[in-house]
C-alpha positions as CSV (number, residue, x, y, z in Angstrom):
1,M,-144.1,-115.4,-33.1
2,K,-147.2,-113.2,-33.1
3,L,-150.2,-113.6,-31.6
4,F,-153.6,-113.0,-34.0
5,Q,-157.0,-112.8,-32.3
6,G,-159.8,-112.7,-34.5
7,A,-163.4,-113.9,-35.4
8,V,-165.4,-115.5,-38.0
9,T,-168.3,-114.4,-39.1
10,D,-171.0,-114.9,-42.3
11,D,-171.3,-112.3,-44.5
12,A,-174.6,-111.1,-42.5
13,G,-172.3,-110.5,-39.6
14,K,-173.3,-113.9,-37.7
15,P,-170.6,-115.2,-35.8
16,M,-169.7,-118.8,-36.8
17,R,-169.0,-121.6,-33.9
18,A,-166.5,-124.6,-34.4
19,I,-164.7,-122.8,-37.6
20,A,-161.3,-124.3,-38.0
21,V,-158.8,-121.5,-38.1
22,S,-155.2,-122.4,-39.1
23,N,-151.9,-120.6,-40.0
24,G,-150.9,-124.0,-42.1
25,E,-149.5,-125.5,-39.0
26,R,-151.5,-125.0,-36.5
27,I,-155.4,-125.2,-35.8
28,A,-158.0,-123.3,-33.7
29,L,-161.9,-124.0,-33.5
30,T,-163.7,-120.8,-33.2
31,D,-165.7,-120.2,-30.0
32,Q,-169.3,-119.4,-29.5
33,K,-168.7,-115.9,-30.7
34,G,-167.0,-116.8,-33.6
35,G,-163.5,-115.9,-31.9
36,F,-160.4,-117.2,-32.1
37,E,-156.8,-116.9,-30.9
38,L,-153.8,-118.4,-33.3
39,R,-150.2,-117.8,-32.8
40,A,-148.2,-117.4,-36.2
41,D,-144.7,-116.7,-37.3
42,P,-145.1,-114.5,-40.6
43,A,-141.3,-115.9,-41.8
44,C,-143.1,-119.8,-41.9
45,H,-146.7,-119.0,-41.5
46,P,-147.6,-116.7,-44.5
47,F,-151.7,-116.7,-43.9
48,I,-153.9,-117.2,-41.1
49,F,-157.2,-118.7,-42.8
50,A,-160.5,-120.5,-41.8
51,T,-161.7,-123.5,-43.6
52,R,-165.0,-122.9,-45.5
53,P,-168.1,-125.2,-45.0
54,D,-170.3,-126.5,-48.0
55,G,-172.5,-123.5,-48.8
56,Y,-169.5,-120.6,-47.8
57,D,-167.1,-118.8,-50.1
58,G,-165.8,-115.6,-50.6
59,S,-162.6,-113.6,-50.7
60,Q,-162.0,-112.7,-47.3
61,W,-161.4,-115.8,-45.6
62,Y,-157.7,-115.5,-45.2
63,H,-155.2,-113.0,-43.6
64,S,-151.7,-112.4,-44.5
65,T,-149.4,-112.7,-41.2
66,A,-147.0,-109.7,-42.9
67,A,-149.9,-107.2,-42.6
68,E,-149.1,-104.9,-39.7
69,D,-153.0,-105.7,-38.1
70,E,-153.0,-108.6,-35.7
71,I,-156.6,-108.1,-35.2
72,V,-158.5,-110.7,-38.2
73,P,-162.0,-110.4,-39.3
74,L,-162.5,-113.7,-41.6
75,I,-165.7,-113.1,-43.5
76,L,-167.4,-116.7,-44.8
77,E,-170.1,-115.9,-47.7
78,R,-172.9,-117.4,-48.2
79,A,-172.8,-118.9,-51.8
80,P,-175.8,-118.1,-54.2
81,E,-176.8,-121.8,-54.4
82,S,-176.9,-122.1,-50.4
83,S,-179.9,-120.3,-50.1
84,K,-181.6,-122.9,-52.3
85,Q,-183.5,-125.5,-50.0
86,G,-180.7,-128.8,-49.7
87,G,-177.8,-125.9,-49.9
88,A,-174.9,-126.0,-51.9
89,R,-171.7,-128.6,-52.3
90,R,-168.5,-127.2,-52.9
91,T,-165.8,-129.2,-54.3
92,L,-162.5,-128.8,-53.0
93,R,-160.0,-128.2,-55.9
94,V,-156.4,-129.7,-54.8
95,A,-153.1,-130.1,-56.9
96,H,-151.1,-133.1,-54.9
97,I,-147.5,-133.2,-56.3
98,T,-145.1,-135.8,-55.0
99,D,-141.1,-136.7,-54.8
100,L,-140.1,-133.0,-56.0
101,H,-136.3,-134.1,-55.0
102,L,-135.7,-130.1,-54.8
103,A,-131.8,-129.2,-54.4
104,I,-129.7,-126.5,-53.2
105,G,-126.4,-126.1,-54.3
106,P,-124.4,-127.0,-57.2
107,N,-123.8,-130.5,-56.4
108,G,-127.2,-131.0,-54.5
109,G,-129.4,-133.1,-56.5
110,S,-132.2,-132.6,-59.5
111,V,-134.3,-130.1,-59.0
112,P,-134.0,-126.5,-58.2
113,P,-136.2,-124.4,-56.2
114,R,-136.9,-122.0,-59.1
115,T,-138.0,-124.8,-61.0
116,V,-140.4,-126.4,-58.9
117,A,-141.6,-122.9,-58.1
118,R,-142.0,-122.8,-62.0
119,D,-143.8,-125.6,-62.0
120,L,-146.4,-124.4,-59.0
121,A,-147.2,-121.1,-61.3
122,A,-147.8,-123.8,-64.4
123,I,-150.2,-125.6,-62.1
124,H,-152.1,-122.3,-61.0
125,A,-151.9,-120.9,-64.6
126,I,-153.8,-124.0,-65.8
127,A,-156.0,-124.4,-62.9
128,P,-156.7,-120.9,-61.9
129,E,-159.4,-121.9,-59.3
130,L,-157.2,-124.3,-57.2
131,E,-157.4,-124.3,-53.3
132,L,-154.9,-126.4,-52.2
133,A,-151.1,-127.2,-53.2
134,I,-149.8,-130.2,-51.3
135,G,-146.2,-131.8,-52.0
136,T,-145.5,-135.1,-50.2
137,G,-142.5,-138.1,-50.7
138,D,-139.1,-136.9,-51.2
139,L,-139.5,-133.4,-51.5
140,T,-135.6,-132.4,-50.9
141,T,-132.4,-134.3,-51.6
142,S,-131.4,-133.4,-48.0
143,P,-132.5,-133.3,-44.7
144,S,-130.3,-130.1,-44.2
145,F,-132.3,-126.8,-43.1
146,P,-131.6,-124.9,-45.6
147,S,-133.2,-127.4,-48.1
148,S,-136.2,-127.6,-45.6
149,A,-136.2,-123.8,-45.6
150,A,-136.3,-124.0,-49.3
151,M,-138.9,-126.2,-49.8
152,T,-141.2,-124.1,-47.3
153,A,-140.4,-120.7,-49.5
154,T,-141.2,-122.6,-52.5
155,M,-144.4,-124.1,-51.3
156,S,-145.2,-120.6,-50.3
157,V,-148.2,-119.1,-51.5
158,R,-147.0,-115.6,-51.6
159,S,-145.1,-116.5,-54.8
160,A,-148.0,-118.4,-56.5
161,R,-151.4,-117.3,-55.5
162,P,-152.2,-115.4,-52.3
163,N,-155.4,-117.5,-51.4
164,C,-154.0,-121.0,-51.8
165,P,-152.2,-122.5,-49.2
166,G,-149.6,-125.1,-49.9
167,F,-148.9,-127.6,-47.1
168,A,-145.5,-129.9,-47.8
169,T,-144.9,-133.2,-45.8
170,G,-142.7,-135.8,-46.6
171,N,-139.3,-138.1,-45.8
172,R,-137.0,-135.2,-46.0
């Protein structure tokens, strides 16, 4: 596990407090100066990312844990519409997939990891604005570590879209 430290600021450099920063498993809230500390294992947590409140967007709200630097500046950019009176409302675009039944090995079951990865890539192609992929239900055919590791790797955003976190929770 590596310790990542950083700050969340707006595009004017102003610290943003009480922003949730996550590695996809753990969450830290930013302090009064926008600072945070969060541990992450690059093998399990491909990104550290900040939640984006209404009226904020941008492309610097996540950071690869594979990068050498452990100092993480996250910048939330005010959306152009948010400068108008009343602010802007953002729509979160989520894909929910369920009961994947991912299988490992020749006798593992119904769906190999490459098929799940192909389907996730197809979802991203259809909806390039997708911001979150969630997998639930019977995710694998076996509760074994290799099956769980394969599901984690398959739901990883590295192969699908680097700014779209993937989360999986289910029965196996």
